[in-house]
C-alpha positions, -999 to 999 in steps of 0.1 A, spaced: 0 0 0 15 33 -11 5 67 4 20 100 -8 -6 121 9 -28 125 -22 -66 127 -18 -66 149 13 -82 182 1 -107 195 27 -131 224 29 -136 218 66 -173 208 62 -195 180 49 -189 189 12 -153 178 14 -144 167 49 -110 152 39 -90 121 46 -101 104 14 -67 87 10 -70 71 44 -106 60 37 -94 44 5 -69 25 26 -97 13 49 -116 0 19 -84 -18 8 -80 -33 42 -116 -45 42 -110 -61 9 -79 -79 23 -100 -92 52 -126 -107 28 -101 -121 3 -68 -128 19 -78 -164 26 -80 -171 -11 -43 -162 -15 -32 -184 14 -32 -157 40 -47 -153 74 -71 -124 81 -61 -125 117 -24 -120 109 -25 -89 87 4 -64 93 4 -29 78 36 -11 72 45 23 59 74 47 55 72 85 57 36 95 48 28 58 48 42 56 84 19 83 95 -10 65 78 -2 33 95 -3 50 129 -36 68 120 -51 33 113 -42 23 149 -61 54 162 -91 54 138 -124 37 148 -129 29 111 -98 6 110 -106 -14 142 -102 -51 136 -88 -48 101 -52 -57 110 -32 -72 138 2 -54 138 15 -21 125 49 -8 115 57 29 111 91 38 95 99 75 100 65 90 109 36 90 134 4 109 138 24 136 157 48 142 129 46 179 123 36 176 86 11 147 93 -19 168 104 -33 202 91 -55 226 110 -90 225 96 -92 262 89 -59 262 71 -70 232 50 -101 252 40 -80 283 31 -58 262 9 -87 245 -8 -102 278 -18 -68 291 -28 -64 261 -51 -98 269 -67 -86 304 -74 -53 292 -89 -72 268 -111 -96 295 -124 -128 287 -106 -153 316 -110 -159 341 -82 -192 326 -72 -176 292 -69 -150 306 -45 -177 316 -19 -193 282 -14 -178 248 -5 -202 228 -27 -197 250 -57 -159 249 -52 -159 211 -50 -180 210 -82 -155 232 -99 -125 213 -88 -140 180 -100 -140 195 -136 -102 202 -135 -75 179 -148 -56 159 -121 -22 171 -134 -33 207 -132 -45 202 -96 -12 186 -86 9 214 -101 -11 242 -86 -15 226 -52 21 233 -42 14 270 -45 -12 269 -18 15 267 8 27 301 19 56 293 42 91 283 31 95 249 46 116 219 35 86 196 39 54 211 26 25 188 18 -3 211 7 -31 188 18 -27 162 46 -50 145 71 -74 167 92 -97 162 121 -130 159 104 -158 183 113 -187 173 136 -217 158 118 -196 139 92 -209 103 88 -183 77 99 -153 100 102 -119 85 99 -103 110 123 -130 122 147 -107 139 171 -71 152 175 -45 124 176 -34 136 211 -68 128 225 -73 96 205 -40 83 219 -48 93 255 -83 80 256 -83 49 234 -63 17 233 -65 -2 200 -45 -31 215 -23 -33 183 14 -43 186 34 -15 170 70 -12 157 81 24 151 114 41 144 136 65 126 166 64 103 195 83 120 198 111 94 163 110 80 163 147 75 195 149 54 177 150 20 159 182 32 191 197 46 208 192 12 185 220 -1 210 244 15 235 230 -10 213 232 -40 200 267 -32 228 290 -19 202 317 -11 188 293 15 222 288 32 228 325 31 194 332 46 199 307 74 233 323 82 225 359 78 188 361 89 185 331 112 156 345 131 136 349 100 146 318 80 151 290 105 115 285 118 101 290 83 126 264 70 115 237 95 79 247 93 74 258 129 49 286 135 55 306 167 39 338 179 46 365 189 76 375 168 98 382 199 92 346 211 99 332 176 132 350 175 142 337 209 134 301 199 152 304 166 183 316 184 182 288 209 178 262 182 206 276 162 230 278 192 221 243 203 230 227 170 256 251 156 272 265 187 272 300 170 291 285 140 282 293 104 263 268 83 286 255 55 291 223 35 314 208 61 289 209 89 257 202 68 250 172 90 241 196 118 213 210 97 202 174 91 201 169 128 177 199 131 153 185 105 156 149 118 149 158 154 120 182 147 103 162 119 109 126 131 125 120 165 103 144 186 70 131 171 81 95 177 92 102 213 60 120 222 38 94 206 55 65 224 52 84 257 14 90 253 4 58 236 27 37 259 8 50 289 -25 34 278 -16 6 254 -20 -30 265 -1 -41 234 37 -39 232 54 -9 214 88 -15 199 111 15 191 142 15 169 168 38 155 185 26 124 220 39 122 240 13 103 260 30 75 259 8 43 290 5 21 271 21 -8 245 47 2 213 48 -18 216 86 -19 239 95 -48 246 131 -56 269 129 -86 302 145 -80 294 162 -48 318 151 -21 293 145 7 292 117 32 255 107 31 256 86 63 223 69 71 195 86 53 160 80 39 157 46 22 187 30 37 167 6 59 148 -6 28 178 -10 5 199 -27 32 173 -53 41 149 -54 11 137 -89 10 153 -116 32 167 -97 62 202 -101 49 225 -71 42 224 -64 5 193 -86 -1 175 -82 -34 
């Protein structure tokens, strides 16, 4: 099952409540329950697994009442429901939906009503929607999914996500054994943007207060508090040094900690307090002889980055398996 966070547009009301991608996955899991026996499988031994957006999805299935009983075990590789880019505020989702309609040329009267907007969007080409969707995100962030899961509004029939993940974790126990973890330098691919775009590196060095929080996608108010937090983050990771190619791994630590480690640690703390089922946590830090991340002639030590866990142990659990 592949999830790239497509199918998540939401107007924040019953006309487009959102989470369609996750509901499609529920339909797929129900199909598996009905048919796995015909392929020699056991409906009581289904394990779901996902990486990145798929990891967040797998965790959402543990929390959602719509997925109860459809699988026995879950694995989340680099993502949980508390991953910062894994949930969008409902009002922000609505704002982006109407902005998308404007970018796609919906008429003015269609930009005042959810039902009319949805009707307009359904007439647009999928490729045009995908291309314009990226421009609905205002902030400069290294991870910007325009549309992601949302808490569905009250009154929606059979919502996938009826409440915030924090409350769902604290108040419910799905009893599902769960394996979750992170690759040591998961955020390095995002950090490499500072190599590709020199203006980003200059901005992080020269205007740290302005660029850093925007870069990692952290919204803080008021501005004075934002500046203070930005300086503390920079000093913690860079010790007042300047960002350069030689210490790019420090920027990778920033993105990895904020986007992956923190969400995992908080999730395990909350879910572990109520879960009757075991939770297993890992950090994959083995550096392969040949990294799956190749950057041509750039002399960069890639270390342990996104995809390494899969490429090292692809099929049979042995190093270099194929």
